[in-house]
The first five atom37 places (N, CA, C, CB, O) and aatype in JSON, in Angstrom:
{
  "aatype": [12, 14, 14, 15, 3, 10, 13, 11, 11, 17, 0, 14, 15, 19, 19, 16, 9, 5, 16, 7, 1, 7, 12, 9, 7, 0, 7, 7, 7, 16, 7, 13, 9, 19, 3, 0, 11, 7, 9, 19, 19, 16, 2, 8, 8, 19, 9, 15, 7, 15, 3, 1, 19, 15, 19, 11, 12, 12, 3, 7, 1, 17, 0, 6, 6, 19, 6, 10, 10, 19, 5, 3, 6, 11, 10, 3, 9, 0, 9, 10, 11, 9, 11, 15, 11, 7, 11, 9, 11, 0, 19, 16, 13, 7, 3, 15, 6, 7, 19, 16, 19, 7, 6, 1, 0, 9, 15, 9, 7, 2, 14, 10, 7, 10, 6, 8, 16, 10, 16, 3, 7, 10, 19, 15, 0, 1, 1, 10, 11, 3, 7, 1, 11, 12, 9, 5, 12, 15, 16, 14, 19, 15],
  "atom_mask": [
    [1, 1, 1, 1, 1],
    [1, 1, 1, 1, 1],
    [1, 1, 1, 1, 1],
    [1, 1, 1, 1, 1],
    [1, 1, 1, 1, 1],
    [1, 1, 1, 1, 1],
    [1, 1, 1, 1, 1],
    [1, 1, 1, 1, 1],
    [1, 1, 1, 1, 1],
    [1, 1, 1, 1, 1],
    [1, 1, 1, 1, 1],
    [1, 1, 1, 1, 1],
    [1, 1, 1, 1, 1],
    [1, 1, 1, 1, 1],
    [1, 1, 1, 1, 1],
    [1, 1, 1, 1, 1],
    [1, 1, 1, 1, 1],
    [1, 1, 1, 1, 1],
    [1, 1, 1, 1, 1],
    [1, 1, 1, 0, 1],
    [1, 1, 1, 1, 1],
    [1, 1, 1, 0, 1],
    [1, 1, 1, 1, 1],
    [1, 1, 1, 1, 1],
    [1, 1, 1, 0, 1],
    [1, 1, 1, 1, 1],
    [1, 1, 1, 0, 1],
    [1, 1, 1, 0, 1],
    [1, 1, 1, 0, 1],
    [1, 1, 1, 1, 1],
    [1, 1, 1, 0, 1],
    [1, 1, 1, 1, 1],
    [1, 1, 1, 1, 1],
    [1, 1, 1, 1, 1],
    [1, 1, 1, 1, 1],
    [1, 1, 1, 1, 1],
    [1, 1, 1, 1, 1],
    [1, 1, 1, 0, 1],
    [1, 1, 1, 1, 1],
    [1, 1, 1, 1, 1],
    [1, 1, 1, 1, 1],
    [1, 1, 1, 1, 1],
    [1, 1, 1, 1, 1],
    [1, 1, 1, 1, 1],
    [1, 1, 1, 1, 1],
    [1, 1, 1, 1, 1],
    [1, 1, 1, 1, 1],
    [1, 1, 1, 1, 1],
    [1, 1, 1, 0, 1],
    [1, 1, 1, 1, 1],
    [1, 1, 1, 1, 1],
    [1, 1, 1, 1, 1],
    [1, 1, 1, 1, 1],
    [1, 1, 1, 1, 1],
    [1, 1, 1, 1, 1],
    [1, 1, 1, 1, 1],
    [1, 1, 1, 1, 1],
    [1, 1, 1, 1, 1],
    [1, 1, 1, 1, 1],
    [1, 1, 1, 0, 1],
    [1, 1, 1, 1, 1],
    [1, 1, 1, 1, 1],
    [1, 1, 1, 1, 1],
    [1, 1, 1, 1, 1],
    [1, 1, 1, 1, 1],
    [1, 1, 1, 1, 1],
    [1, 1, 1, 1, 1],
    [1, 1, 1, 1, 1],
    [1, 1, 1, 1, 1],
    [1, 1, 1, 1, 1],
    [1, 1, 1, 1, 1],
    [1, 1, 1, 1, 1],
    [1, 1, 1, 1, 1],
    [1, 1, 1, 1, 1],
    [1, 1, 1, 1, 1],
    [1, 1, 1, 1, 1],
    [1, 1, 1, 1, 1],
    [1, 1, 1, 1, 1],
    [1, 1, 1, 1, 1],
    [1, 1, 1, 1, 1],
    [1, 1, 1, 1, 1],
    [1, 1, 1, 1, 1],
    [1, 1, 1, 1, 1],
    [1, 1, 1, 1, 1],
    [1, 1, 1, 1, 1],
    [1, 1, 1, 0, 1],
    [1, 1, 1, 1, 1],
    [1, 1, 1, 1, 1],
    [1, 1, 1, 1, 1],
    [1, 1, 1, 1, 1],
    [1, 1, 1, 1, 1],
    [1, 1, 1, 1, 1],
    [1, 1, 1, 1, 1],
    [1, 1, 1, 0, 1],
    [1, 1, 1, 1, 1],
    [1, 1, 1, 1, 1],
    [1, 1, 1, 1, 1],
    [1, 1, 1, 0, 1],
    [1, 1, 1, 1, 1],
    [1, 1, 1, 1, 1],
    [1, 1, 1, 1, 1],
    [1, 1, 1, 0, 1],
    [1, 1, 1, 1, 1],
    [1, 1, 1, 1, 1],
    [1, 1, 1, 1, 1],
    [1, 1, 1, 1, 1],
    [1, 1, 1, 1, 1],
    [1, 1, 1, 1, 1],
    [1, 1, 1, 0, 1],
    [1, 1, 1, 1, 1],
    [1, 1, 1, 1, 1],
    [1, 1, 1, 1, 1],
    [1, 1, 1, 0, 1],
    [1, 1, 1, 1, 1],
    [1, 1, 1, 1, 1],
    [1, 1, 1, 1, 1],
    [1, 1, 1, 1, 1],
    [1, 1, 1, 1, 1],
    [1, 1, 1, 1, 1],
    [1, 1, 1, 1, 1],
    [1, 1, 1, 0, 1],
    [1, 1, 1, 1, 1],
    [1, 1, 1, 1, 1],
    [1, 1, 1, 1, 1],
    [1, 1, 1, 1, 1],
    [1, 1, 1, 1, 1],
    [1, 1, 1, 1, 1],
    [1, 1, 1, 1, 1],
    [1, 1, 1, 1, 1],
    [1, 1, 1, 1, 1],
    [1, 1, 1, 0, 1],
    [1, 1, 1, 1, 1],
    [1, 1, 1, 1, 1],
    [1, 1, 1, 1, 1],
    [1, 1, 1, 1, 1],
    [1, 1, 1, 1, 1],
    [1, 1, 1, 1, 1],
    [1, 1, 1, 1, 1],
    [1, 1, 1, 1, 1],
    [1, 1, 1, 1, 1],
    [1, 1, 1, 1, 1],
    [1, 1, 1, 1, 1]
  ],
  "atom_positions": [
    [[8.2, -25.71, 31.82], [7.04, -25.59, 31.07], [6.5, -24.23, 30.71], [6.1, -26.24, 31.71], [6.56, -23.25, 31.46]],
    [[5.9, -24.26, 29.35], [5.13, -22.46, 28.9], [3.97, -22.59, 30.0], [4.19, -22.15, 26.78], [3.68, -23.38, 30.89]],
    [[3.56, -21.67, 29.59], [1.88, -20.87, 30.63], [0.78, -21.77, 29.89], [1.32, -18.52, 30.22], [-0.32, -22.29, 30.11]],
    [[1.41, -21.69, 29.21], [0.48, -22.39, 28.21], [0.0, -23.58, 28.75], [1.13, -22.72, 26.9], [-1.16, -23.63, 29.15]],
    [[0.75, -24.54, 28.79], [1.15, -25.9, 28.98], [0.5, -25.94, 30.66], [3.05, -26.18, 28.69], [-0.51, -26.52, 31.07]],
    [[1.32, -25.24, 31.28], [0.9, -25.46, 32.81], [-0.92, -24.95, 33.22], [2.16, -24.34, 33.82], [-1.77, -25.45, 33.96]],
    [[-0.92, -23.64, 32.25], [-2.6, -23.83, 32.6], [-3.84, -24.93, 32.03], [-3.18, -22.54, 32.17], [-5.0, -25.2, 32.32]],
    [[-2.76, -25.36, 31.01], [-3.93, -26.84, 30.49], [-3.65, -28.16, 31.54], [-3.44, -27.6, 28.49], [-4.42, -29.12, 31.64]],
    [[-2.45, -28.02, 32.25], [-2.5, -28.82, 33.38], [-2.9, -28.78, 34.65], [-1.68, -29.06, 33.52], [-3.17, -29.65, 35.48]],
    [[-2.91, -27.38, 34.67], [-3.53, -26.99, 36.73], [-4.84, -26.83, 36.86], [-3.01, -25.35, 37.59], [-5.59, -27.31, 37.71]],
    [[-5.24, -25.61, 35.31], [-6.98, -24.9, 35.39], [-7.59, -25.78, 35.79], [-7.84, -24.4, 34.08], [-8.13, -25.61, 36.88]],
    [[-7.76, -27.01, 35.12], [-9.0, -27.97, 36.1], [-8.66, -28.43, 37.71], [-9.24, -29.61, 35.28], [-9.15, -29.47, 38.14]],
    [[-7.94, -27.69, 38.42], [-8.08, -27.85, 39.93], [-8.07, -26.86, 40.43], [-7.24, -28.52, 40.6], [-7.72, -26.78, 41.61]],
    [[-8.47, -25.74, 39.71], [-8.64, -24.09, 40.12], [-10.21, -23.92, 40.23], [-7.94, -22.87, 38.81], [-10.87, -23.93, 39.19]],
    [[-10.81, -23.77, 41.44], [-12.36, -23.49, 41.21], [-12.42, -22.02, 41.21], [-13.39, -24.14, 42.39], [-11.48, -21.25, 41.05]],
    [[-13.92, -21.67, 41.45], [-14.72, -20.84, 41.58], [-15.2, -20.57, 42.75], [-15.46, -21.02, 40.92], [-16.24, -21.23, 42.77]],
    [[-15.11, -20.02, 43.74], [-16.07, -20.05, 45.1], [-16.88, -18.92, 44.5], [-15.28, -19.69, 46.85], [-16.52, -18.23, 43.56]],
    [[-18.21, -18.82, 45.27], [-19.6, -18.34, 45.0], [-19.4, -18.19, 46.42], [-20.92, -19.27, 44.25], [-18.67, -18.96, 47.06]],
    [[-20.35, -16.73, 47.21], [-20.46, -16.81, 48.36], [-21.6, -15.95, 48.93], [-19.29, -16.59, 48.81], [-21.44, -14.74, 48.81]],
    [[-22.7, -16.36, 49.51], [-24.05, -15.53, 49.91], [-24.24, -14.93, 50.81], [0.0, 0.0, 0.0], [-24.72, -15.71, 51.62]],
    [[-24.15, -13.49, 51.45], [-23.96, -12.87, 52.42], [-25.56, -11.97, 52.85], [-22.62, -12.05, 52.06], [-25.94, -10.8, 52.85]],
    [[-26.32, -13.79, 53.28], [-27.84, -12.37, 54.18], [-27.84, -11.9, 52.62], [0.0, 0.0, 0.0], [-27.54, -12.24, 51.48]],
    [[-28.33, -11.0, 53.34], [-29.19, -9.48, 51.99], [-28.18, -8.41, 51.37], [-30.52, -8.09, 52.98], [-28.42, -7.51, 50.56]],
    [[-26.68, -8.86, 52.15], [-25.67, -7.74, 51.39], [-25.32, -8.64, 49.88], [-23.91, -7.34, 52.54], [-24.21, -8.32, 49.44]],
    [[-25.95, -9.57, 49.14], [-25.61, -10.07, 48.2], [-24.71, -11.26, 47.93], [0.0, 0.0, 0.0], [-24.58, -12.26, 48.64]],
    [[-24.05, -10.93, 46.63], [-22.99, -12.46, 46.19], [-21.48, -11.6, 46.53], [-23.12, -13.18, 43.88], [-21.25, -10.39, 46.52]],
    [[-20.73, -12.61, 46.8], [-19.33, -12.35, 46.53], [-18.73, -14.0, 46.05], [0.0, 0.0, 0.0], [-19.22, -15.12, 45.88]],
    [[-17.72, -13.51, 45.99], [-16.81, -14.49, 45.62], [-15.34, -14.73, 45.04], [0.0, 0.0, 0.0], [-14.77, -13.65, 44.87]],
    [[-14.66, -15.71, 44.73], [-13.05, -15.6, 44.28], [-13.07, -17.22, 43.76], [0.0, 0.0, 0.0], [-13.75, -18.08, 43.19]],
    [[-11.39, -16.82, 44.63], [-10.85, -18.39, 44.07], [-10.3, -19.63, 45.04], [-9.53, -18.13, 43.1], [-9.82, -19.42, 46.16]],
    [[-10.46, -21.07, 44.41], [-9.88, -21.82, 45.35], [-9.09, -23.2, 44.63], [0.0, 0.0, 0.0], [-9.5, -23.53, 43.52]],
    [[-8.44, -23.67, 44.99], [-7.31, -24.74, 44.75], [-7.78, -26.56, 45.4], [-5.76, -24.01, 45.76], [-7.88, -26.95, 46.56]],
    [[-7.95, -27.14, 44.38], [-8.39, -28.45, 44.83], [-6.88, -28.88, 45.21], [-9.28, -29.45, 43.63], [-5.85, -28.8, 44.54]],
    [[-7.13, -29.4, 46.67], [-5.38, -29.74, 46.96], [-5.34, -31.04, 47.0], [-4.62, -29.19, 48.41], [-4.19, -31.47, 46.94]],
    [[-7.05, -32.66, 47.15], [-7.04, -33.65, 47.86], [-8.26, -33.85, 46.59], [-7.19, -33.61, 49.65], [-8.98, -32.93, 46.21]],
    [[-8.29, -35.27, 46.03], [-9.11, -35.49, 44.81], [-10.1, -36.48, 45.86], [-8.19, -36.29, 43.2], [-10.72, -37.49, 45.52]],
    [[-10.02, -35.85, 47.23], [-11.34, -36.17, 48.03], [-12.35, -35.16, 48.21], [-11.04, -36.56, 49.34], [-13.49, -35.14, 48.67]],
    [[-11.49, -34.28, 47.65], [-12.62, -32.59, 47.61], [-12.19, -31.5, 48.23], [0.0, 0.0, 0.0], [-12.78, -30.42, 48.15]],
    [[-10.73, -31.74, 49.13], [-10.34, -30.43, 49.69], [-9.87, -29.38, 49.0], [-9.49, -30.57, 50.49], [-9.15, -29.46, 48.0]],
    [[-10.31, -28.29, 49.55], [-10.19, -26.93, 48.4], [-9.96, -26.33, 50.0], [-11.89, -26.22, 47.03], [-10.38, -26.57, 51.13]],
    [[-8.81, -25.19, 49.14], [-7.97, -24.19, 49.78], [-7.97, -22.78, 49.21], [-6.65, -24.66, 49.76], [-7.2, -22.34, 48.36]],
    [[-9.12, -22.05, 49.92], [-9.41, -20.65, 49.36], [-8.64, -19.7, 50.48], [-11.2, -20.3, 49.23], [-7.81, -20.09, 51.31]],
    [[-9.18, -18.21, 50.28], [-8.97, -17.35, 51.44], [-9.91, -17.06, 52.44], [-8.64, -16.26, 51.05], [-11.0, -16.88, 51.91]],
    [[-9.97, -16.92, 53.87], [-10.79, -16.66, 54.73], [-11.47, -15.67, 54.33], [-10.34, -16.53, 55.8], [-12.63, -15.76, 54.73]],
    [[-11.16, -14.22, 53.36], [-11.31, -13.32, 53.04], [-12.76, -13.69, 52.22], [-10.11, -12.81, 52.52], [-13.72, -12.92, 52.24]],
    [[-12.75, -14.82, 51.6], [-13.89, -14.7, 50.12], [-15.03, -15.45, 51.17], [-13.36, -15.92, 48.14], [-16.23, -15.25, 51.0]],
    [[-14.52, -16.32, 52.26], [-15.98, -17.14, 52.56], [-16.27, -16.34, 53.91], [-15.85, -19.13, 52.83], [-17.29, -16.73, 54.48]],
    [[-15.5, -15.16, 54.62], [-15.92, -14.69, 56.05], [-16.86, -14.29, 55.68], [-15.22, -13.77, 56.9], [-17.08, -14.02, 54.5]],
    [[-17.94, -14.08, 56.96], [-19.96, -13.19, 57.13], [-19.97, -14.14, 55.92], [0.0, 0.0, 0.0], [-19.07, -13.47, 55.43]],
    [[-20.13, -14.91, 55.18], [-21.12, -15.55, 54.16], [-22.14, -16.87, 55.04], [-20.01, -16.32, 52.71], [-21.5, -17.72, 55.66]],
    [[-23.25, -16.93, 55.03], [-24.03, -17.72, 54.8], [-24.23, -19.24, 54.28], [-24.4, -17.14, 54.35], [-24.53, -20.31, 54.8]],
    [[-23.81, -18.66, 52.62], [-23.94, -20.08, 51.81], [-22.6, -20.53, 50.96], [-25.23, -19.93, 50.66], [-22.61, -20.19, 49.78]],
    [[-21.78, -21.04, 51.28], [-20.76, -20.83, 49.93], [-20.81, -22.12, 48.78], [-19.01, -20.74, 50.54], [-20.64, -23.3, 49.08]],
    [[-21.16, -21.46, 47.01], [-20.74, -22.93, 46.69], [-19.56, -22.77, 46.13], [-21.66, -23.77, 45.76], [-18.82, -21.79, 46.24]],
    [[-19.28, -24.19, 45.23], [-17.54, -23.96, 44.46], [-18.22, -24.89, 43.39], [-15.63, -24.71, 45.46], [-18.86, -25.93, 43.56]],
    [[-17.77, -24.0, 41.86], [-17.8, -24.54, 40.79], [-16.34, -24.88, 40.26], [-18.56, -23.75, 40.0], [-15.25, -24.33, 40.41]],
    [[-16.78, -26.03, 39.59], [-15.28, -26.34, 38.82], [-14.98, -26.03, 37.29], [-15.0, -27.9, 38.89], [-15.97, -25.86, 36.58]],
    [[-13.98, -25.95, 36.82], [-13.69, -25.33, 35.32], [-14.48, -26.25, 34.48], [-12.0, -25.32, 34.79], [-14.61, -25.77, 33.35]],
    [[-15.13, -27.57, 34.63], [-16.13, -27.66, 33.6], [-17.47, -27.69, 34.23], [-15.93, -28.87, 32.74], [-18.16, -28.66, 33.93]],
    [[-17.74, -27.23, 34.65], [-18.95, -26.18, 35.02], [-19.59, -27.01, 35.75], [0.0, 0.0, 0.0], [-20.81, -26.85, 35.64]],
    [[-19.27, -27.87, 36.48], [-19.98, -28.59, 37.97], [-20.13, -28.01, 39.05], [-19.34, -29.63, 38.53], [-19.14, -27.32, 39.26]],
    [[-20.84, -27.93, 39.81], [-21.28, -27.25, 41.16], [-21.08, -28.9, 41.79], [-23.19, -26.28, 41.24], [-21.47, -30.01, 41.41]],
    [[-20.26, -28.41, 42.95], [-20.05, -29.26, 44.06], [-21.67, -29.69, 44.63], [-19.06, -28.38, 45.24], [-22.61, -28.96, 44.35]],
    [[-21.81, -30.58, 45.2], [-22.98, -30.86, 45.42], [-23.55, -30.47, 47.15], [-23.01, -32.34, 44.96], [-24.64, -30.31, 47.7]],
    [[-22.13, -30.44, 47.55], [-22.11, -30.45, 49.23], [-20.7, -29.28, 49.36], [-21.73, -32.46, 50.09], [-19.73, -29.28, 48.6]],
    [[-20.89, -28.47, 50.37], [-19.75, -27.76, 50.87], [-20.08, -27.46, 51.94], [-19.27, -26.7, 50.25], [-21.09, -26.87, 52.32]],
    [[-18.8, -28.08, 52.78], [-18.65, -28.11, 54.37], [-17.51, -27.04, 54.59], [-18.2, -29.75, 55.04], [-16.79, -27.07, 53.59]],
    [[-17.07, -26.09, 55.52], [-16.16, -25.93, 55.66], [-15.42, -26.07, 56.93], [-16.16, -25.16, 55.19], [-15.87, -25.7, 58.01]],
    [[-14.31, -26.6, 56.74], [-14.14, -27.35, 57.58], [-12.76, -26.74, 58.87], [-13.92, -28.66, 56.7], [-12.62, -27.17, 60.02]],
    [[-12.04, -25.8, 58.25], [-10.96, -24.64, 58.77], [-11.06, -23.13, 58.67], [-9.77, -24.84, 58.1], [-11.8, -22.93, 57.71]],
    [[-10.75, -22.19, 59.09], [-10.79, -20.89, 58.89], [-10.13, -20.33, 59.63], [-11.79, -20.39, 58.9], [-10.5, -20.36, 60.8]],
    [[-8.91, -19.6, 59.29], [-7.93, -18.82, 60.42], [-7.73, -17.64, 59.69], [-6.38, -19.57, 60.86], [-7.16, -17.67, 58.6]],
    [[-8.33, -16.12, 60.41], [-8.41, -14.73, 60.04], [-6.98, -14.26, 59.89], [-9.21, -13.88, 61.09], [-6.73, -13.51, 58.94]],
    [[-6.03, -14.62, 60.7], [-4.64, -13.96, 60.66], [-4.04, -14.86, 59.48], [-3.71, -14.04, 62.22], [-3.2, -14.21, 58.87]],
    [[-4.24, -16.28, 58.92], [-3.53, -16.61, 58.14], [-4.16, -16.31, 56.91], [-3.16, -17.75, 58.37], [-3.53, -16.26, 55.85]],
    [[-5.43, -16.11, 57.0], [-6.44, -15.27, 55.54], [-6.55, -16.68, 54.75], [-5.37, -13.68, 54.26], [-6.58, -16.72, 53.52]],
    [[-6.63, -18.14, 55.77], [-6.88, -19.15, 54.82], [-8.8, -19.54, 55.15], [-5.58, -20.62, 55.17], [-9.53, -19.04, 56.0]],
    [[-9.09, -20.42, 54.28], [-10.38, -21.5, 54.67], [-9.96, -22.64, 54.21], [-11.9, -21.25, 54.0], [-8.91, -22.55, 53.56]],
    [[-10.49, -23.93, 54.33], [-10.01, -25.1, 54.33], [-11.64, -25.55, 53.97], [-9.11, -25.62, 55.77], [-12.3, -25.53, 55.0]],
    [[-12.45, -25.95, 52.76], [-13.61, -26.57, 52.09], [-13.38, -27.85, 52.25], [-13.83, -26.26, 50.66], [-12.19, -28.04, 52.51]],
    [[-14.09, -28.95, 52.21], [-14.6, -30.39, 51.56], [-15.82, -30.24, 51.09], [-14.67, -31.61, 52.52], [-16.84, -29.94, 51.71]],
    [[-15.6, -30.57, 49.46], [-16.68, -30.78, 48.71], [-16.53, -32.36, 48.3], [-16.74, -29.71, 47.49], [-15.65, -33.22, 48.24]],
    [[-18.41, -32.14, 47.97], [-18.64, -33.2, 46.95], [-19.41, -33.11, 45.97], [-19.02, -34.17, 47.38], [-20.43, -32.43, 45.85]],
    [[-18.88, -33.84, 45.21], [-18.99, -33.48, 43.77], [-18.98, -35.09, 43.29], [-17.61, -32.36, 43.11], [-18.39, -36.03, 43.83]],
    [[-20.05, -35.08, 41.8], [-19.67, -36.33, 40.95], [-18.81, -36.32, 40.24], [-20.44, -36.76, 40.23], [-18.6, -35.27, 39.64]],
    [[-17.96, -37.47, 39.99], [-17.67, -37.31, 38.43], [-15.88, -36.97, 39.26], [0.0, 0.0, 0.0], [-15.79, -37.03, 40.49]],
    [[-14.91, -36.71, 38.57], [-13.43, -37.32, 39.14], [-12.97, -35.47, 39.45], [-12.12, -38.55, 37.55], [-13.58, -34.49, 39.05]],
    [[-12.29, -35.5, 39.89], [-12.0, -34.07, 40.95], [-10.22, -34.22, 40.88], [-12.82, -34.29, 43.1], [-9.53, -35.17, 41.26]],
    [[-9.85, -33.06, 40.3], [-8.15, -33.23, 40.21], [-7.24, -32.26, 40.97], [-7.65, -33.04, 38.69], [-6.93, -31.2, 40.43]],
    [[-6.83, -32.55, 42.11], [-6.14, -32.28, 42.61], [-4.7, -31.55, 42.01], [-6.22, -33.19, 43.15], [-4.32, -32.06, 40.96]],
    [[-3.77, -30.31, 42.6], [-2.78, -29.89, 42.37], [-1.65, -30.94, 43.17], [-2.89, -28.47, 42.68], [-2.03, -31.95, 43.76]],
    [[-0.43, -30.58, 43.11], [0.4, -31.39, 43.13], [1.22, -30.28, 43.92], [0.81, -32.08, 41.8], [1.25, -29.21, 43.32]],
    [[2.0, -30.31, 45.33], [2.64, -29.2, 45.46], [4.29, -29.68, 44.98], [2.38, -28.62, 47.04], [4.59, -30.82, 44.61]],
    [[5.1, -28.69, 45.06], [6.33, -28.68, 44.77], [7.25, -28.38, 45.98], [0.0, 0.0, 0.0], [6.8, -28.25, 47.12]],
    [[8.54, -28.29, 45.68], [9.25, -27.67, 46.66], [9.44, -26.61, 46.82], [10.09, -27.92, 46.76], [10.41, -26.18, 46.2]],
    [[8.52, -25.4, 47.91], [8.66, -23.98, 47.95], [9.91, -24.21, 48.82], [7.33, -23.02, 48.56], [9.8, -23.25, 49.6]],
    [[11.17, -24.93, 49.24], [12.04, -24.16, 49.78], [13.22, -23.85, 48.46], [12.59, -24.92, 51.17], [14.13, -23.05, 48.67]],
    [[13.09, -24.53, 47.16], [13.82, -24.31, 46.09], [13.71, -23.1, 45.67], [0.0, 0.0, 0.0], [14.57, -22.3, 45.29]],
    [[11.88, -22.97, 45.82], [11.89, -21.06, 45.0], [13.11, -20.38, 44.99], [10.92, -19.76, 45.9], [13.79, -20.29, 46.01]],
    [[13.59, -19.7, 43.48], [14.23, -18.68, 44.16], [13.94, -17.24, 43.54], [15.69, -18.99, 44.18], [13.24, -17.31, 42.53]],
    [[14.29, -16.11, 43.86], [13.84, -14.98, 43.48], [14.59, -14.9, 41.87], [14.22, -13.79, 44.65], [15.73, -15.23, 41.54]],
    [[13.54, -14.36, 41.12], [14.14, -14.5, 40.02], [13.3, -15.01, 39.18], [0.0, 0.0, 0.0], [12.78, -14.37, 38.28]],
    [[13.1, -16.22, 39.41], [11.96, -17.08, 38.55], [10.55, -16.8, 38.47], [11.9, -18.37, 39.0], [9.81, -16.13, 39.18]],
    [[10.32, -17.53, 37.35], [9.19, -17.15, 36.77], [7.84, -17.68, 37.4], [9.32, -17.52, 35.44], [7.82, -18.88, 37.68]],
    [[6.57, -16.84, 37.69], [5.69, -17.34, 37.8], [4.33, -17.29, 37.46], [5.83, -17.39, 38.48], [3.87, -16.38, 36.76]],
    [[3.65, -18.23, 37.92], [2.05, -17.99, 36.89], [0.85, -18.03, 37.92], [1.67, -19.51, 35.55], [0.94, -18.68, 38.96]],
    [[-0.28, -17.3, 37.61], [-1.19, -17.19, 38.55], [-2.39, -18.03, 37.84], [-1.47, -15.65, 38.95], [-2.71, -17.64, 36.71]],
    [[-2.94, -18.91, 38.28], [-4.22, -19.28, 37.13], [-5.94, -18.53, 38.67], [-4.19, -22.18, 36.58], [-5.85, -18.78, 39.87]],
    [[-6.84, -17.92, 38.2], [-7.94, -17.48, 39.12], [-8.93, -17.2, 38.83], [0.0, 0.0, 0.0], [-9.28, -17.48, 37.68]],
    [[-9.7, -16.61, 39.57], [-11.26, -16.15, 39.32], [-11.41, -14.77, 39.53], [-12.33, -16.86, 40.28], [-10.41, -14.73, 40.26]],
    [[-11.7, -13.87, 39.52], [-11.05, -12.55, 40.23], [-12.42, -12.09, 39.03], [-8.82, -11.93, 40.06], [-12.69, -12.37, 37.86]],
    [[-13.22, -10.96, 40.46], [-14.31, -10.42, 40.07], [-15.2, -11.12, 38.74], [-13.88, -9.09, 39.83], [-15.55, -10.56, 37.7]],
    [[-15.47, -13.0, 39.3], [-16.49, -13.15, 38.1], [-15.4, -13.67, 36.76], [0.0, 0.0, 0.0], [-16.0, -14.36, 35.94]],
    [[-14.61, -13.54, 36.59], [-13.99, -13.58, 35.33], [-13.09, -15.24, 35.47], [-12.89, -11.99, 35.13], [-11.9, -15.39, 35.72]],
    [[-13.71, -15.88, 35.31], [-13.3, -17.39, 35.88], [-11.96, -17.81, 34.7], [-14.98, -18.76, 35.75], [-11.99, -17.56, 33.49]],
    [[-10.72, -18.57, 35.55], [-9.99, -18.91, 34.79], [-8.46, -18.2, 34.18], [-10.84, -19.06, 34.08], [-7.52, -18.67, 33.52]],
    [[-8.74, -16.98, 34.71], [-7.79, -16.28, 33.88], [-6.25, -16.2, 33.8], [-8.09, -15.22, 34.06], [-6.41, -15.06, 34.22]],
    [[-4.97, -16.32, 33.66], [-3.89, -16.82, 33.59], [-2.9, -15.57, 33.41], [-3.91, -17.84, 32.57], [-2.68, -15.19, 32.26]],
    [[-2.36, -15.0, 34.37], [-1.21, -13.75, 34.54], [0.4, -14.56, 34.9], [-1.77, -12.52, 36.15], [0.52, -15.66, 35.43]],
    [[1.08, -14.01, 34.62], [2.25, -14.32, 34.74], [3.42, -13.36, 35.64], [2.49, -14.47, 33.46], [3.13, -12.21, 35.97]],
    [[4.56, -13.87, 35.94], [5.24, -12.72, 36.62], [6.33, -13.15, 37.18], [0.0, 0.0, 0.0], [7.11, -13.6, 36.34]],
    [[6.71, -13.2, 38.3], [8.04, -13.43, 38.99], [8.43, -13.58, 40.54], [8.75, -12.43, 38.61], [7.84, -12.9, 41.39]],
    [[9.16, -14.26, 40.8], [9.37, -14.28, 42.54], [10.02, -13.3, 42.44], [10.13, -15.51, 43.46], [11.06, -13.11, 41.81]],
    [[9.36, -12.55, 43.14], [10.04, -11.25, 43.51], [10.81, -11.08, 44.64], [9.19, -10.33, 43.62], [11.75, -10.29, 44.53]],
    [[10.6, -11.73, 45.88], [11.51, -12.03, 47.06], [10.83, -12.96, 48.13], [11.95, -10.66, 47.76], [9.64, -13.27, 48.21]],
    [[12.25, -13.45, 49.2], [12.05, -14.34, 49.89], [11.42, -13.73, 51.49], [13.35, -15.11, 49.82], [11.85, -12.58, 51.55]],
    [[10.98, -13.89, 52.18], [10.53, -12.81, 53.25], [10.09, -13.85, 54.54], [9.06, -11.68, 52.61], [9.69, -15.02, 54.49]],
    [[10.3, -13.0, 55.67], [9.85, -13.61, 56.93], [8.58, -12.84, 57.42], [11.04, -13.58, 58.04], [8.65, -11.62, 57.23]],
    [[7.72, -13.19, 57.86], [6.67, -12.27, 58.29], [6.06, -13.14, 59.53], [5.51, -11.89, 57.01], [5.64, -14.29, 59.43]],
    [[6.11, -12.4, 60.66], [5.11, -13.43, 61.41], [6.21, -14.32, 62.21], [4.05, -14.49, 60.24], [5.78, -14.77, 63.27]],
    [[7.34, -14.6, 61.95], [8.04, -15.88, 61.88], [7.51, -17.3, 60.97], [0.0, 0.0, 0.0], [7.57, -18.52, 61.18]],
    [[6.76, -16.13, 59.48], [6.52, -17.41, 58.81], [7.23, -17.04, 57.12], [4.6, -17.81, 58.87], [7.13, -16.1, 56.33]],
    [[7.83, -18.11, 57.14], [8.63, -17.86, 55.33], [7.67, -17.77, 54.64], [9.63, -19.1, 54.5], [6.71, -18.47, 54.96]],
    [[7.54, -16.83, 53.31], [6.89, -16.4, 52.61], [7.32, -16.22, 51.23], [6.58, -15.55, 53.14], [8.39, -15.62, 51.3]],
    [[7.06, -16.43, 50.14], [6.91, -16.44, 48.8], [6.6, -14.97, 48.23], [5.85, -17.45, 48.49], [5.47, -15.03, 47.75]],
    [[7.13, -13.7, 48.08], [6.56, -12.98, 46.89], [6.63, -12.73, 45.68], [6.54, -12.26, 46.98], [7.6, -12.74, 44.93]],
    [[5.65, -12.52, 45.52], [5.55, -12.55, 43.9], [4.46, -11.95, 43.08], [5.52, -13.88, 43.46], [3.27, -11.94, 43.41]],
    [[5.12, -11.31, 41.7], [4.7, -9.65, 41.12], [3.89, -10.49, 40.03], [6.24, -8.26, 40.4], [4.11, -10.41, 38.82]],
    [[2.82, -11.4, 40.69], [1.91, -12.29, 39.62], [0.78, -11.6, 40.38], [1.96, -14.29, 39.56], [0.75, -11.58, 41.61]],
    [[-0.29, -10.95, 39.49], [-1.64, -10.47, 40.05], [-2.48, -11.53, 39.71], [-2.2, -9.08, 39.48], [-2.07, -12.4, 38.95]],
    [[-3.76, -11.57, 40.24], [-4.86, -12.55, 39.17], [-5.49, -11.45, 38.91], [-5.97, -13.94, 39.77], [-6.05, -10.74, 39.74]],
    [[-5.44, -11.32, 37.99], [-6.3, -9.93, 36.85], [-6.92, -10.51, 35.86], [-5.25, -8.74, 35.94], [-7.53, -9.83, 35.03]]
  ]
}
């Protein structure tokens, strides 16, 4: 699929995360919906130290409730549960074992408040890090 078609299909599953950190101010980042029941995955560093987390869908809806289910600083992952009126579209996972170096890759994200940007690049390597299989991509979220 061309990147434009992938964007149309999957951008509704990408959410904007906004955080509040007491008197320090707001931060934010990107997450994606992995389950239509409202499970969202983001990075630990996005929500770390926050005293409030808000989640906004591509169509402008804000989640009515956001609950932190799990966070792991070492893996840099956080899993949230959101409640929202209306339909929530989840991503579908592919077969990561079938990904090869040189394949085209895209990123859809919300960097620095710039919502739903699309960038493309390549799968640049397959690596082991701390005993875990990783896919390295030259696909910035810009």
